[in-house]
VEXLUM-857133 format. One record per residue (C-alpha): x, y, z. Coordinates in steps of 0.05 Angstrom, whole numbers, padded with zeros to 5 digits, always signed. Layout:
N
XYZ...
//
This chain:
587
-02834+02605+01600-02907+02603+01590-02922+02529+01597-02955+02488+01543-03019+02449+01555-03004+02376+01575-03010+02321+01525-03067+02293+01564-03106+02354+01542-03090+02344+01468-03110+02293+01415-03038+02271+01403-03016+02203+01427-02961+02154+01413-02965+02110+01351-02944+02053+01397-03003+02052+01444-03078+02041+01444-03075+01990+01389-03046+02036+01336-03012+01994+01282-02936+01993+01284-02927+01987+01209-02935+02040+01156-02954+02035+01082-02891+02042+01041-02909+02085+00981-02874+02068+00916-02862+02140+00896-02802+02187+00890-02790+02249+00932-02810+02290+00870-02876+02256+00866-02887+02265+00941-02874+02338+00933-02922+02347+00874-02976+02307+00911-02970+02357+00969-02969+02416+00923-03034+02391+00890-03065+02383+00957-03043+02449+00990-03026+02496+00933-03043+02560+00973-03016+02538+01040-02949+02566+01063-02891+02519+01048-02830+02556+01074-02815+02621+01108-02747+02654+01111-02749+02718+01153-02794+02765+01114-02807+02717+01055-02860+02664+01050-02873+02618+00992-02936+02576+00985-02930+02505+00959-02956+02529+00892-02904+02584+00888-02849+02539+00913-02867+02487+00858-02861+02543+00805-02792+02561+00830-02770+02488+00831-02795+02478+00760-02759+02540+00734-02695+02524+00770-02696+02452+00743-02704+02480+00672-02644+02526+00686-02602+02468+00710-02621+02425+00650-02597+02482+00605-02530+02479+00642-02525+02405+00624-02551+02369+00687-02579+02301+00669-02606+02240+00705-02553+02207+00750-02509+02269+00754-02485+02287+00823-02500+02359+00843-02468+02383+00906-02508+02431+00950-02466+02472+00998-02519+02515+01030-02548+02532+01098-02622+02529+01111-02652+02579+01062-02703+02578+01005-02648+02565+00954-02632+02501+00990-02703+02474+00985-02711+02497+00913-02645+02467+00891-02657+02401+00927-02725+02390+00892-02700+02416+00824-02641+02367+00823-02687+02309+00841-02737+02330+00788-02683+02319+00735-02667+02249+00761-02600+02273+00787-02571+02259+00856-02564+02311+00911-02496+02309+00946-02504+02350+01010-02442+02385+01040-02430+02426+01101-02418+02500+01085-02366+02499+01142-02323+02446+01109-02251+02462+01100-02219+02460+01032-02191+02390+01046-02257+02363+01070-02295+02393+01010-02244+02369+00960-02249+02298+00987-02325+02297+00982-02330+02330+00913-02277+02282+00886-02308+02221+00918-02378+02232+00891-02354+02258+00823-02397+02321+00826-02395+02362+00763-02443+02416+00789-02440+02455+00853-02493+02502+00882-02462+02540+00939-02467+02602+00984-02421+02658+00961-02382+02655+01025-02363+02583+01011-02340+02598+00940-02265+02605+00958-02264+02534+00983-02302+02509+00921-02253+02546+00876-02194+02517+00912-02224+02447+00905-02231+02458+00829-02160+02482+00824-02135+02420+00861-02145+02378+00798-02178+02323+00840-02251+02341+00825-02293+02341+00763-02330+02405+00780-02344+02445+00717-02403+02489+00734-02415+02529+00797-02478+02566+00817-02469+02617+00873-02523+02649+00916-02527+02699+00972-02570+02697+01035-02606+02763+01014-02627+02734+00948-02692+02713+00977-02702+02769+01028-02750+02826+01018-02711+02892+01012-02743+02919+01075-02718+02859+01115-02645+02861+01091-02623+02891+01158-02649+02830+01196-02584+02796+01179-02545+02860+01180-02530+02852+01106-02547+02917+01071-02565+02911+00997-02503+02946+00976-02459+02898+01015-02496+02839+00986-02485+02866+00916-02411+02875+00930-02407+02803+00955-02440+02778+00893-02392+02818+00850-02333+02790+00889-02357+02719+00873-02350+02735+00799-02282+02771+00805-02251+02715+00847-02268+02662+00795-02210+02631+00754-02207+02656+00683-02229+02589+00655-02288+02581+00702-02362+02584+00685-02399+02611+00743-02471+02631+00749-02515+02668+00797-02572+02629+00827-02623+02682+00808-02597+02683+00737-02607+02607+00730-02677+02616+00758-02693+02671+00707-02665+02630+00650-02710+02572+00668-02771+02618+00672-02757+02644+00601-02782+02579+00570-02840+02533+00589-02821+02484+00645-02818+02417+00611-02757+02382+00640-02775+02325+00685-02749+02256+00693-02788+02197+00721-02739+02166+00769-02754+02101+00804-02766+02097+00879-02706+02051+00884-02659+02102+00852-02609+02139+00895-02636+02208+00912-02584+02236+00961-02512+02224+00981-02501+02243+01054-02430+02238+01078-02416+02209+01147-02385+02259+01194-02319+02224+01194-02319+02208+01268-02290+02140+01253-02245+02157+01194-02251+02183+01123-02322+02206+01108-02362+02159+01064-02422+02175+01020-02485+02140+01045-02532+02126+00987-02604+02142+01007-02657+02124+00957-02722+02159+00944-02758+02103+00980-02713+02107+01040-02729+02180+01049-02803+02178+01031-02816+02121+01079-02776+02154+01135-02821+02215+01127-02881+02169+01133-02852+02134+01193-02844+02201+01227-02916+02220+01210-02941+02154+01240-02901+02171+01304-02938+02238+01307-03009+02209+01312-03059+02266+01309-03016+02311+01264-03058+02355+01220-03033+02357+01148-03032+02428+01121-03036+02459+01190-02971+02441+01224-02915+02493+01233-02845+02468+01239-02782+02506+01261-02724+02483+01217-02660+02505+01253-02626+02437+01246-02580+02440+01184-02613+02407+01124-02544+02382+01098-02548+02335+01158-02591+02274+01158-02630+02294+01219-02648+02363+01192-02660+02339+01120-02711+02287+01140-02743+02314+01205-02748+02385+01177-02750+02385+01101-02780+02319+01084-02822+02311+01146-02849+02380+01133-02866+02361+01061-02901+02297+01083-02945+02337+01130-02955+02395+01082-02928+02436+01139-02906+02508+01141-02830+02503+01150-02796+02562+01182-02723+02563+01158-02667+02589+01202-02597+02591+01171-02563+02577+01237-02579+02568+01311-02586+02633+01346-02625+02640+01411-02656+02706+01390-02675+02681+01321-02708+02620+01351-02749+02657+01402-02768+02709+01349-02791+02653+01302-02831+02620+01358-02865+02685+01375-02881+02702+01303-02900+02635+01272-02926+02596+01333-02896+02530+01314-02926+02462+01332-02864+02419+01318-02792+02433+01340-02738+02380+01325-02674+02398+01360-02612+02373+01394-02593+02378+01470-02546+02440+01462-02605+02478+01430-02653+02462+01486-02599+02477+01536-02585+02546+01505-02659+02563+01503-02669+02545+01576-02608+02586+01596-02631+02648+01558-02661+02706+01597-02716+02706+01545-02739+02637+01569-02776+02668+01629-02826+02705+01585-02830+02659+01523-02896+02631+01504-02889+02559+01480-02961+02539+01485-02966+02527+01410-02913+02471+01412-02939+02400+01412-02878+02359+01394-02805+02369+01414-02757+02314+01392-02684+02309+01413-02634+02270+01373-02562+02265+01345-02533+02255+01414-02554+02230+01482-02606+02272+01519-02587+02277+01592-02640+02263+01643-02625+02330+01678-02638+02370+01613-02701+02331+01598-02728+02343+01667-02709+02417+01665-02744+02426+01598-02807+02392+01622-02807+02431+01687-02798+02497+01653-02848+02485+01595-02897+02433+01619-02883+02397+01554-02848+02329+01545-02782+02330+01509-02773+02260+01479-02711+02228+01450-02702+02195+01384-02647+02156+01350-02621+02143+01282-02560+02148+01237-02543+02177+01169-02547+02107+01140-02620+02100+01163-02647+02164+01134-02641+02173+01197-02699+02156+01244-02703+02085+01272-02726+02095+01344-02766+02147+01383-02798+02155+01451-02874+02157+01446-02907+02224+01445-02957+02229+01502-02933+02166+01537-02892+02159+01600-02822+02188+01591-02761+02148+01608-02699+02192+01614-02640+02164+01579-02678+02116+01533-02686+02125+01458-02754+02091+01458-02783+02039+01411-02770+02023+01338-02811+02068+01293-02865+02034+01251-02840+01979+01201-02772+01976+01235-02739+01916+01268-02683+01922+01320-02643+01872+01360-02582+01869+01405-02525+01824+01383-02457+01804+01410-02409+01860+01394-02358+01810+01367-02406+01762+01332-02468+01794+01302-02499+01724+01290-02507+01715+01365-02567+01752+01394-02561+01776+01466-02611+01763+01522-02659+01816+01543-02626+01867+01587-02555+01852+01566-02512+01901+01527-02488+01889+01455-02487+01920+01387-02552+01949+01361-02575+01922+01293-02633+01952+01253-02672+01930+01192-02726+01968+01155-02744+02003+01090-02705+02066+01113-02639+02028+01112-02592+02056+01059-02569+02024+00995-02495+02023+01015-02435+02070+01009-02421+02105+00944-02369+02064+00905-02345+02031+00968-02367+01958+00967-02318+01938+01023-02347+01988+01072-02418+01969+01051-02405+01894+01063-02376+01910+01132-02439+01949+01153-02498+01913+01117-02514+01840+01123-02539+01799+01065-02609+01799+01094-02613+01874+01103-02591+01886+01175-02545+01945+01190-02494+01944+01244-02501+02011+01278-02434+02012+01315-02473+02031+01378-02474+01990+01442-02544+01986+01469-02591+01944+01509-02666+01927+01505-02713+01915+01563-02771+01865+01566-02819+01918+01540-02779+01929+01477-02749+01996+01497-02678+02011+01477-02623+02049+01511-02558+02069+01478-02499+02055+01523-02442+02082+01479-02404+02077+01413-02374+02009+01400-02307+02039+01380-02305+02087+01439-02311+02038+01495-02253+02045+01544-02224+01979+01568-02185+01990+01634-02159+01933+01673-02207+01885+01637-02269+01928+01653-02312+01958+01598-02323+02032+01611-02374+02073+01572-02355+02146+01564-02427+02170+01559-02442+02144+01628-02385+02184+01658-02402+02246+01617-02474+02244+01643-02450+02243+01714-02401+02301+01705-02455+02343+01671-02492+02340+01737-02440+02389+01763-02473+02457+01758-02406+02489+01741-02395+02445+01679-02419+02469+01610-02385+02416+01567-02353+02349+01580-02321+02294+01539-02290+02229+01563-02239+02186+01525-02191+02129+01540-02117+02144+01539-02060+02093+01542-02039+02069+01610-01979+02024+01625-02015+01988+01681-02090+01986+01662-02082+01986+01586-02126+02048+01583-02147+02099+01635-02203+02149+01636-02191+02222+01618-02243+02276+01624-02242+02343+01587-02285+02397+01622-02307+02466+01599-02335+02506+01656-02391+02557+01653-02370+02630+01652-02349+02653+01723-02350+02582+01750-02291+02549+01786-02278+02475+01801-02217+02435+01822-02193+02367+01801-02206+02341+01872-02277+02367+01872-02291+02333+01805-02264+02267+01829-02300+02270+01895-02365+02284+01859-02354+02226+01810-02332+02178+01864-02400+02184+01898-02435+02165+01834-02388+02117+01797-02350+02054+01812-02278+02069+01828-02251+02043+01762-02296+02091+01724-02275+02154+01760-02231+02197+01714-02157+02191+01732-02139+02249+01687-02179+02314+01685-02164+02371+01639-02199+02439+01643-02206+02476+01578-02225+02549+01565-02247+02539+01493-02306+02497+01468-02294+02424+01455-02287+02403+01381-02353+02385+01350-02383+02359+01285-02450+02357+01252-02504+02386+01296-02461+02396+01357-02438+02327+01377-02371+02329+01413-02318+02297+01369-02282+02247+01415-02238+02225+01359-02208+02294+01352-02191+02293+01427-02160+02223+01419-02119+02248+01359-02094+02307+01401-02072+02259+01456-02037+02214+01406-02002+02273+01374-01977+02298+01441-01960+02230+01471-01888+02223+01495-01847+02205+01556-01889+02202+01618-01955+02201+01583-02004+02150+01612-01991+02163+01686-02050+02138+01728-02059+02200+01771-02037+02256+01723-02074+02323+01730-02076+02372+01672-02100+02443+01665-02104+02492+01609-02113+02567+01613
//
């Protein structure tokens, strides 16, 4: 890779050093007002690009207004829940803003959801309107037929809807095929259904003057984001306009030296996820940035986008940075335009961080947050000393503390592990129609229990140790899966790893590791144990090791789903399960 200029040569610096205030002004505005403020400021600047299509902020605002008018004619009113089941594409941004302009609530959903998952979410939030990709329509139709949902109007769109004709082949979707797919959407609909094409709703809205707009309050719920379900049934986190506006402002304060109207941001993180929604769509809007939309992560797409658009900001997750480094294109890629790379959603290994910095000459810093905090609460300073494995300092206007994992009223001494608690204006309003879950997560004075075990040093830096519910207790010792996973990832042959606790008759639980090797690599159980034994206490060394040929189960933006592995173990448990020295292999 062509290395970027070091931060010492640039005007960027951390918002936590050199006397920069650690609080931000909390604007009492809605996301719609924020958007229109940016439109007024940068009407002719590029807002979004999607392969061969670019919309300025002024053009995007016109599309939003027309689509809002079209939605209003279909009956969407303030307070209605409108489900978006879309990848990153112009339709997603347009629909998101149009729904909010009507005072309605966006309910984001993963386009990869199964029928069961989608039915649960649509039923839980009571969505009567769905805007979806044509490929997801069968699952939407099945959810409607289930009788559990209130869905009465569906708007379907196709990826090529916003592509120039000459660029149709970029996604290998010829125009004729796209037309057939749109026709299939109509023919697959139940006879009693009312379905609409996205472009038709847009045209209907344009046919009359745009007049539909509702003045929502900053305290109103703007978005429902459903937790990934790693700890049970997914719940809808209620994020208000203020939560999301302020988190965008907190992110901007973190990027001291950002140039509104001039930044270019690669949006490959899915915008139906908290990280992608805020760090790409909303952060981009706060900065008046040019947001380059990619519908999925693909190494070629990312390198092509970097070469064409010269991005300055690139939020990602460890698997993305890993894949980019491993690509043959990395050797000749020019990354000198990049000035900010943030990793989140899962722990960033020290090895990957060092590899990225060595290859690019550019720091890769870690951040932390959760769906319920919109999501950003912590980040490592840009331009400061990097500390591999640490999530950094609380972002402006955010408080954080470590408490006893069994008694949240007891604060832990500096340096000791406990549950991380956070308080700030980005903390959500609770779970949708679930007061019991809300009470279990939010304290009366506004602190949220994150469920993560962490520690804080004397300088106020935080490190995540592991998930509270995923601690392995073996023979009375607390064992953190993440620590073991980081060690095993140091093996060059290992591509993926996950560690869980499984029942053990003697120790209560014992450590089991699941490993996926790199193509062509070979490794034995004894070699893994010997490597781990040099780096871990004896009680932490995996007693059971299973090699897998298929990728480990994942959720959201690529985080390994340990719960799914535990469920597999439970389903397969029987006589003899729980031996302390059992070896397992697959394939």
